[in-house]
N, C-alpha and C positions, 0 to 999 in steps of 0.2 A: 612413670618411666621418664628417663632423662635423655636429652639430646647429646650425642656423642661429641658434637663440635663445641658447644658452648656450656654444656653441663646443666643448663636450665631445664626445668620440667617442660615436656612437650606442650605446646599450645593446645594441640588436639592429640591425645594419646592413642585414640583409635586409628588415626591416620599417620601416626608417627611424624607429625609436622610441627616444626619449630618456627614460629612467626619471625622472630628476630633474625634467625639464620637465613630464611628464605628472602627476607627483605634485603639483607646484606648482599645476597647473591644477585638479586635484581639490580641493586645499586651498582654493583661491580660491572654489570653487563651494560650500563648506560653508554659506555664508549664504543660498544659494538654495533650500535644502530643510530640512525638519525632520520628524521623526516626532512631535514633541510630547513626547518623553520624552528627557531628557538622557542616561540610561545607553544607550539604544538609538542615539541620535545619535553618542555617543562610540565605541560598538562598530562601527558602520558606518564612521566616519571612520578608525578604526584599521585596519580591513580594507582600505580604499582606500589608505592610506598605505604598506601593505606589498606593494603590487603590484610584481611583479618583471619581468614579460614582457608583450609585447603581446597574447598569447593568454590571459592570466589573466583571470578574470571580474572585472569592475568591480562589486563588491558594492554594492547600492543600497537606499535607501528607496523602495519602489514604491507609489504611491497605489493604493488598492483599485479605484477606478473605471477603472483600466487593464486590468482582467481582464474577459474576455467568456465567455459560455457556461459558467458555473460549475456543476458537477454533482457531487454526492456519489458517491464510488466505493468508499469503504471506511471502516470505523468500528470502534472498540473502546471499552472503558471509559475510555481515557486520551486518545484523539485521534480526529479525523475528517479524512479525506483527500478533497479535491475535485480533479477535473480542471478545467482552465481554459485559456483562450487569452490570451496577452498581446498586447494590441493592437498595439504597435509594437516589441516585442521588446527584448532587452538591448542595452547598449552594446558595440560591437565595433570593433576598431581597423581603420581603412581605410587601406591602404598608399598609395593614390593621393592621397588628401586629407590624409594625415598627421594624422588626428585620429579621435577616437571618434565613431561615428555609430550610430544604431539601424538594424537591418537592414530595418525597414519590412515585415516579414513576421510574420503571426501565428504565434507558437510555442506548442506545446502543453506544459503543465507541470502540476505538482501543487502544491496549497496544503495545508499540514498545520497544522491547528488543534490545540493541546494544551489539554485541558479542565482539568486539575487542577494546573497550574503556578500557584503562589500569588503569585509575584512575577516581575519582569522579569529578575532575576539568573538564576533557574532556567531561564527561557525561553532566555536567551542561552547558558547552559551547554549546553542541548540543541542549539542551533544549532552550537556548536563540535563536539559529538560527531558530529552528522550530517554535518558537513563532511568527515569522514574518508572517507565512502563515497558521498556524494552531491554533485552539482553544484548548489550553492545560489546563486541569483541575488540574493537579498536578503531583506528583511523587509517585511511589510505589516500592515495592521490592518483588521479589519471595523469599519466606522464605527457599525454597529448594536449589535453585541455587545461591542465594544471588545477582542475577542481579538486577540492578535498572531498573525501567520501566517508560517510559514517557506515561502519560495517556492523550489521546487527542481524539478529535472529527474528524471524517473523513472529508476531504476537497475534493469536487468534482473536483477541479481545479488542485490539486497538489498531487504528489505521496508521500505516507508516507515513503517508503523505501529510496528514494534518494532526495526528496524535489523538483525534477524537475516538470515543468508544464505538466499536462496531455494533450493528444489529445484524445478525446472521451474516457476518463477514461483509457487511454492507455499511458504507459510510455516507450518511445522508448529505453532509455538506460537500464532500468531494464529488458525489454523483450529481448533485444539483449544479455544481460549477462546471461539470463536463456537459450537462444538458444546455446550460446557458451559453457555453462556448460554441456549441453546435447549432445555435439559432441561425447563423449565417449560411448554413449548409442546406437549408430547406425553406420553402415558402408555399403558402396556398395561393398566393397572388392577391390576397385580400388582407389588408392591415388588421382589421378587426378580428378576423379568424386567426391570424398569426398570433396576435396578443392573447387571445383566449387560450390557445393551445400552450403558449409559453407560460402563461399564469398557472395553468394546470400542472405543468411540469415542475415549476419552481415551488410548488406547495406539496410535492411528494413527501410522504413521511415514512414509507416503508418500501421494501424492495419489490413490490408488486409491479404488474405490467404498466408500461409507460403510455400515457395518452399522446397520440401522434397525429400528424398530418400524413395521410396515406395516399400516395398517388394511385389514381384509378386503374392504371395499367398493372398494378400488383394483384388485382382480383382476376380470378379464373372461373370458368364454368358458371357464368352469371345466368340465373333463371328466375323468372317471376314466380312467386309462390303465393302472394295475397295482394288484395287491392280493395280500397274503399274510396269514398269521395275525397278524402284528405291526404291519403298517402298510398305508395306502392312499396311492397316488401319483396326483396329479391334474396335468393340464397346465392352464396358465392364461396370460393376457396381462396385462401391467402397463404403466404409463406410464413405467417404467424407474427404475433406481437414480440416486442423486446421483453425478454425474461432474464432475471438475474441468475447468472451461473456462478454457483458458490465455489467451484474449483478454480475457475479462471478469474473470479472477482470482477466480472464485468457483464454488461448486458449484451446478450446475443439472441438471434432468432432461432427458434427450435427447429427450423429446417424441415418441418413436417407440414403438409397441407392442413390448413386450419379452416374448418367450416364455420361460416358466420352468416349474418343477415345484414343486408343493406336496406335502410329505410329512407325512401325519397318522399319528402313532404311537398304536396302540390300547392298549397295555398298560403304558405308563409310569405309575407309581403317584403321582408327585407332580412339582411343578415342578422341584425340585432334580435329580431323575433326568432330566427332559427337558433341562434346561440342561447337565448333564454330557454328554449325548449330543451336543448342539449344539456344545459346547466341543471335544469329541473330533473332530467333523467339520471344525471350523474349523482345527484344528491339523494 
């Protein structure tokens, strides 16, 4: 089958799509949009001119006012990720009309702001790196902060913050960074115990429950259940450990009363001896 416009054979006969004609249309449309930055305009134009198939993403400059219901979902020292809805969605090839149209459905996506990129070139290099593992629709800009934004689709296999591969939608490096950042928000009052707990948190390898300093007032219904010359054991209830929530992609408490045991050792002479015993039990 042949393209009516240029008489060349369709690049993809099934979709009645002519690569050269569609590239020409995209090129002709360059004058109808701008990011306000020449380097970004050139980057987007180059991406559009390299389109090869009808199912390829038409990489775009996306005005910020096209995003709805913007909510912060994740953050670290280098970037912030927001969820959002795109009012009219990306350009998609319509086989019947033989042209690109918007799907007219709100699509959910992620907006990634990078905090510490000092110039546009570094930002565009990051976009290139992310394009290896993420479906990127284009670039936008917050009109208030002037920060450039990468507009992308969530990837169940990779972390948007750092690009590392997920384990059960859990990113080891990002979660360790969050735990480290939280060190200043709690203390046992004893440096050795604080260091012990921090070390345990920093060697976490999986999404399992987090080793914590737990304030005594978090325990309810404390009752002695056993005793010998060396220790006393109590039963108690707690609002539960931190557990990984796959849907929210963060640690939350299960909000259910959690039954446990408290073991008080009588004859341990110092903190080091106590921590050695805890370490032995953990291993």
